[in-house]
C-alpha positions in Angstrom: 0.0 0.0 0.0 1.1 3.6 -0.7 2.0 6.4 1.6 0.2 9.7 1.4 2.8 11.2 -0.9 1.9 8.7 -3.6 -1.8 9.2 -3.2 -1.3 12.9 -3.4 0.8 12.5 -6.6 -1.9 10.3 -8.0 -4.6 12.9 -7.3 -2.5 15.4 -9.2 -2.5 13.4 -12.4 -4.5 15.0 -15.2 -7.0 12.3 -16.3 -8.9 12.6 -19.6 -12.7 12.9 -19.1 -13.7 10.7 -21.9 -17.5 11.1 -22.3 -18.0 8.9 -25.3 -19.4 5.4 -24.7 -16.9 2.7 -24.2 -16.5 -0.1 -26.7 -18.9 -2.9 -26.4 -16.6 -5.8 -26.5 -15.8 -7.2 -23.0 -12.2 -8.6 -22.8 -11.9 -12.1 -21.5 -11.0 -12.1 -17.9 -7.7 -13.6 -16.8 -7.0 -15.0 -13.4 -7.5 -12.8 -10.4 -4.8 -11.7 -8.0 -1.4 -13.4 -8.5 0.4 -14.0 -5.2 4.1 -14.5 -4.7 5.4 -17.9 -5.8 7.0 -20.2 -3.3 10.4 -21.1 -4.8 12.3 -22.8 -2.0 9.9 -25.0 0.0 12.1 -25.4 3.1 13.7 -23.2 5.7 15.5 -20.3 3.8 15.1 -17.1 5.9 16.5 -13.6 5.6 17.2 -14.0 1.9 19.7 -12.2 -0.2 19.8 -12.8 -4.0 21.5 -11.6 -7.2 21.8 -12.5 -10.8 25.0 -13.0 -12.8 25.5 -14.2 -16.3 22.1 -15.8 -16.5 22.3 -17.6 -13.1 20.5 -16.5 -10.0 22.0 -17.1 -6.5 20.3 -16.9 -3.1 21.7 -17.1 0.4 20.0 -17.5 3.8 20.4 -17.5 7.6 22.0 -20.6 9.0 19.9 -23.8 9.3 20.4 -27.5 8.9 22.0 -26.9 5.5 25.0 -25.0 7.0 26.3 -21.6 8.1 25.3 -19.8 4.9 23.0 -22.0 2.8 23.3 -21.1 -0.9 21.0 -22.0 -3.8 21.0 -21.3 -7.5 18.5 -21.2 -10.4 18.3 -20.3 -14.1 15.6 -17.7 -13.4 14.2 -15.9 -10.4 11.2 -18.2 -10.5 13.4 -21.3 -10.5 13.7 -24.1 -10.4 16.0 -23.5 -7.4 18.6 -26.1 -6.2 20.2 -26.0 -2.8 24.0 -26.0 -3.5 25.3 -26.5 0.0 27.1 -24.2 2.5 28.7 -21.0 1.0 30.9 -20.6 4.2 31.6 -24.2 5.3 34.3 -23.1 7.7 31.9 -20.9 9.6 32.3 -17.3 10.8 35.7 -15.9 11.9 37.1 -18.0 14.7 38.9 -14.9 15.9 35.8 -13.3 17.3 32.7 -15.4 16.5 31.2 -18.8 17.3 28.8 -20.8 15.2 25.1 -21.2 15.7 23.7 -17.7 15.0 25.0 -16.8 11.5 22.3 -14.5 10.2 21.2 -12.4 7.2 24.0 -12.9 4.7 24.6 -10.3 2.0 26.7 -11.3 -1.0 28.0 -8.7 -3.5 29.7 -9.4 -6.9 32.8 -7.1 -7.0 34.0 -5.5 -10.2 37.3 -7.5 -10.0 35.5 -10.9 -10.2 35.6 -11.7 -6.5 32.6 -11.8 -4.1 32.2 -10.2 -0.7 29.9 -11.8 2.0 28.8 -9.7 4.9 27.2 -11.7 7.7 25.9 -11.4 11.2 27.5 -13.8 13.8 27.6 -14.6 17.5 30.2 -12.5 19.2 32.1 -14.8 21.6 33.2 -12.2 24.1 29.8 -10.5 24.7 27.2 -13.0 23.5 25.8 -10.2 21.2 25.5 -10.3 17.5 28.1 -8.4 15.3 28.9 -8.0 11.6 31.7 -9.8 9.9 33.0 -10.0 6.3 34.3 -12.8 4.1 35.5 -13.2 0.5 35.5 -15.8 -2.2 36.2 -16.2 -5.9 33.0 -18.0 -6.7 29.4 -17.1 -5.7 29.0 -20.6 -4.3 32.0 -20.1 -2.1 33.9 -21.2 -0.1 33.8 -17.8 1.6 36.8 -17.2 3.9 36.4 -14.7 6.8 38.5 -11.6 6.7 40.4 -10.5 9.8 40.2 -11.6 13.4 37.7 -8.9 14.6 34.2 -7.9 13.5 33.7 -5.2 10.9 30.9 -3.5 12.9 30.3 -4.2 16.6 28.8 -1.4 18.7 28.3 -3.4 21.9 27.1 -0.3 23.8 24.2 -0.2 21.3 23.4 -3.9 21.5 25.6 -5.1 18.7 25.0 -5.0 15.0 22.9 -7.1 12.6 21.4 -7.3 9.1 24.1 -5.7 6.9 23.2 -4.9 3.3 25.4 -3.6 0.6 24.3 -0.5 -1.3 26.2 1.0 -4.2 25.0 4.5 -5.2 24.7 5.5 -8.8 28.0 7.4 -8.5 29.8 4.2 -7.5 30.1 5.0 -3.8 29.7 1.8 -1.7 28.0 1.6 1.7 26.7 -0.9 4.2 23.2 -0.4 5.6 22.8 -2.1 9.0 21.0 -2.1 12.3 22.2 -1.7 15.8 20.4 -4.3 17.8 18.9 -2.1 20.5 16.0 -4.5 20.9 18.4 -6.9 22.5 19.1 -4.5 25.4 15.7 -2.8 25.6 16.9 0.3 23.7 15.8 1.9 20.4 17.2 0.6 17.2 18.6 2.6 14.3 19.2 1.8 10.7 22.7 3.2 9.8 24.6 3.9 6.6 28.3 3.5 6.6 30.7 4.0 3.7 33.0 1.1 2.9 36.2 0.5 0.8 38.3 -2.4 -0.5 35.4 -4.3 -1.9 33.4 -3.7 1.3 35.9 -5.3 3.6 36.9 -2.1 5.4 35.1 1.0 6.7 35.8 4.3 5.1 33.6 6.8 7.0 31.4 7.5 10.0 27.9 6.2 10.6 24.9 8.2 9.4 21.6 7.5 11.1 18.7 6.9 8.7 15.7 5.7 10.8 15.2 5.1 14.5 12.4 3.1 16.2 11.6 2.0 19.7 9.9 -1.0 18.1 11.3 -3.6 15.7 12.9 -2.2 12.7 15.4 -4.4 10.9 16.5 -6.1 7.6 17.2 -2.9 5.7 17.5 -2.9 1.9 18.3 0.4 0.2 17.4 1.2 -3.4 18.1 4.3 -5.5 15.4 5.3 -7.9 15.4 8.2 -10.3 13.8 10.7 -8.0 14.5 9.3 -4.6 16.0 6.7 -2.3 13.8 3.9 -1.0 14.8 2.2 2.3 12.9 -1.0 2.9 12.8 -2.6 6.3 11.0 -5.3 8.3 9.0 -4.7 11.4 7.0 -6.6 14.0 8.1 -9.8 15.6 9.8 -12.1 13.1 8.5 -15.2 14.9 5.0 -15.1 13.6 2.6 -13.7 11.0 2.9 -10.2 12.4 6.2 -9.7 10.6 5.9 -7.2 7.8 7.8 -5.2 5.2 7.5 -1.4 5.0 9.7 1.4 3.6 10.7 5.0 3.8 11.7 7.5 1.1 14.0 10.5 0.9 15.3 12.7 -1.9 18.8 12.4 -0.4 20.8 10.0 1.7 21.0 12.8 4.2 17.2 12.7 4.7 14.7 13.6 5.7 13.1 10.1 5.5 9.3 9.8 5.2 7.9 6.4 6.3 5.1 4.9 4.2 1.6 5.6 5.4 0.8 1.9 5.1 3.2 -1.1 5.1 4.0 -2.5 1.7 3.6 -6.2 2.5 1.8 -7.8 5.4 0.0 -11.1 6.0 -3.3 -9.2 5.5 -2.3 -7.4 2.3 -1.5 -10.8 0.8 -4.9 -12.2 2.0 -3.0 -14.7 4.2 -1.1 -16.3 1.3 2.2 -15.5 3.0 2.5 -15.5 6.8 4.8 -12.7 8.0 6.4 -11.5 4.8 9.8 -10.1 5.8 13.5 -10.1 5.3 12.8 -8.7 1.8 15.5 -8.3 -0.9 14.5 -6.0 -3.8 16.3 -6.4 -7.2 14.8 -4.3 -9.9 11.5 -5.8 -10.9 11.6 -8.7 -8.3 11.4 -9.0 -4.6 12.5 -12.1 -2.6 10.8 -12.5 0.8 10.4 -15.2 3.4 7.2 -16.4 5.1 6.3 -18.9 7.7 5.1 -22.4 6.7 4.7 -25.1 9.4 7.5 -23.7 11.6 10.0 -22.8 8.8 10.5 -19.7 6.8 10.2 -20.5 3.1 11.4 -18.4 0.2 9.0 -16.5 -2.2 9.4 -14.3 -5.2 7.0 -11.6 -6.5 6.9 -9.1 -9.3 7.6 -5.4 -8.4 6.7 -2.3 -10.3 7.7 1.3 -9.6 4.9 3.9 -9.7 6.5 7.3 -9.9 9.5 5.6 -8.0 7.3 4.1 -5.3 7.2 0.3 -5.0 4.2 -1.8 -5.9 4.3 -5.6 -5.2 2.0 -7.8 -7.2 -0.5 -9.6 -5.0 -0.2 -7.1 -2.1 -3.1 -4.8 -1.8 -2.7 -1.1 -2.7 -5.4 1.4 -1.7 -6.5 4.3 -3.8 -9.0 6.7 -2.2 -12.0 7.1 -4.6 -12.5 10.8 -3.7 -9.0 11.6 -5.0 -9.9 10.5 -8.5 -11.7 12.4 -11.3 -15.5 12.9 -10.7 -18.2 13.7 -13.3 -21.7 14.6 -12.2 -21.2 13.2 -8.7 -19.5 14.6 -5.6 -17.4 14.0 -2.6 -19.2 13.5 0.7 -17.0 14.5 3.7 -17.4 13.4 7.3 -18.5 9.9 6.2 -18.7 7.9 9.4 -16.3 5.0 9.4 -15.0 5.6 5.9 -11.3 5.4 4.9 -9.9 8.9 5.2 -13.4 10.1 6.2 -14.5 10.9 2.6 -16.4 9.0 -0.1 -17.8 9.5 -3.6 -21.6 9.9 -3.5 -24.4 10.7 -5.8 -23.3 8.5 -8.7 -26.9 8.7 -9.6 -27.2 9.9 -13.1 -26.6 8.5 -16.6 -23.5 10.6 -17.0 -22.1 10.1 -13.4 -18.8 8.4 -12.9 -15.6 8.4 -10.8 -12.3 7.5 -12.4 -9.0 6.6 -10.6 -5.6 5.7 -11.9 -4.1 2.5 -10.6 -0.7 0.9 -11.1 0.0 -2.7 -12.2 3.6 -4.1 -11.9 3.0 -6.4 -14.9 0.2 -6.9 -17.4 -2.4 -9.5 -16.5 -5.1 -10.4 -14.1 -5.8 -8.6 -10.9 -8.5 -8.4 -8.2 -10.2 -5.1 -7.7 -11.7 -4.6 -4.3 -14.2 -1.7 -4.0 -15.0 -0.3 -0.6 -18.7 0.7 -0.6 -21.9 1.2 1.3 -25.3 0.4 -0.2 -28.5 1.6 1.6 -30.8 1.1 -1.4 -32.6 -1.9 0.0 -31.5 -4.2 -2.8 -28.4 -5.2 -4.7 -26.9 -2.2 -6.6 -24.2 -2.0 -9.2 -21.7 0.2 -11.1 -20.5 -0.3 -14.6 -16.8 -1.1 -14.8 -14.7 0.6 -17.5 -10.9 -0.2 -17.6 -8.7 1.9 -19.9 -11.8 2.9 -21.8 -13.0 -0.7 -22.3 -16.1 -2.2 -20.7 -15.1 -5.0 -18.3 -18.6 -5.7 -16.9 -19.9 -4.4 -13.6 -19.4 -4.4 -9.8 -22.3 -5.7 -7.7 -22.9 -4.4 -4.2 -25.1 -6.4 -1.8 -27.1 -4.3 0.7 -25.1 -3.0 3.7 -26.9 0.0 4.8 -25.5 3.6 4.6 -22.1 4.2 6.3 -21.6 0.4 6.8 -18.5 0.0 4.7 -17.8 -3.4 3.1 -16.0 -4.6 0.0 -17.0 -6.1 -3.3 -14.4 -7.8 -5.5 -14.1 -8.4 -9.2 -11.4 -9.6 -11.6 -9.9 -7.1 -14.0 -7.4 -7.2 -16.8 -4.7 -4.5 -16.7 -1.8 -3.3 -18.7 1.7 -3.0 -17.2 2.0 0.5 -15.6 -0.8 3.0 -15.1 -4.4 2.1 -15.9 -7.7 3.9 -15.4 -10.7 2.4 -13.7 -14.0 4.2 -14.1 -17.1 3.3 -12.1 -20.3 4.4 -13.9 -24.0 4.6 -13.0 -25.6 1.2 -12.7 -28.5 -0.2 -10.8 -29.8 1.7 -7.8 -27.4 3.7 -5.6 -24.0 3.0 -3.9 -21.4 5.2 -2.4 -17.7 4.4 -3.1 -15.0 4.7 -0.4 -11.9 3.4 -2.0 -10.4 1.0 -4.6 -7.9 -1.7 -3.6 -5.9 -3.4 -6.3 -4.4 -6.8 -5.7 
């Protein structure tokens, strides 16, 4: 779901008020919402992935497969094969012990080598700290560098969840979290410049986001107009784990947190339990979710709507009243409505409300319309998508100001689409559209 900034940007779009009748042909409906695909059906949490020369590689937190399990595939969707332990010797014996080797991050260096940044169990303190290892193959073996951790602020609870970020100008950084949650203190996501293929630090630490709750697993992406900082929140042990993000025009901030989380169990209609540990790579996102006591690996399509992320299968809400209205009006102070406003009086032959929605890829989606119907019988609206008739939306009786949802399948193009609701049977007020 989007933050207020995206909704405001959407409201500012100039939409054509096409008054001519839509074409009569009704396109064949494709399948409804497409949810993330499970690609590794066993424990593979806190994923990191990248593609090189036509092969995809993925790494996970330690489990029965080893310290840093590694898998490969010919495409992001698979088939994936577990290839063993990328760091069979374990974390650095100089400062770490085995058993809690978490959240690996592997980066392919320009010189053909690979750098692994990992979180491990600090022997002297019992906290978690960040170490680094290198290899000449993405499958390993990765060999730890040095006899001390790369980042280990014990006074802040230690450090976890390092992620490599290389800016468009070539400057290389690590994004990481101080584990304040481990000592009952706030946690901060930090940005630190690195050198020597990410094996040494080259600057001070810049604070990005701070929270008294759970904020972890950072993943930083640079888009054309802004930086997008993804992070996980909530307890990772159950379905309350989620993925959200913040945006900023500069690495120096200020950072604006999304109004609604991007991925939750609810936004996926329970198809993934606790979607977290996300790794975004262009038009794909890799994310883990709970299945029978293990965290399996999923992949989903990602689109970028004016440089804001949209994940296929995760609901995105668009307030109806922020669209373009013709011969109808906004009713404010609507009790119980999303954002307190709805579109009302879609009562005439030429009445309609039109919103722009974003689809990461072309295909079938589910459109959920938030509505209230006090007409006394089932009502409807005509449904026009990109100027083409795609049937209608039916609204069972709810009573006025009793907001429910009605869902239909729609076929969309990749990118921006227009959805227009026109006068149908009886009368219904529209609160919002959710695209999934």
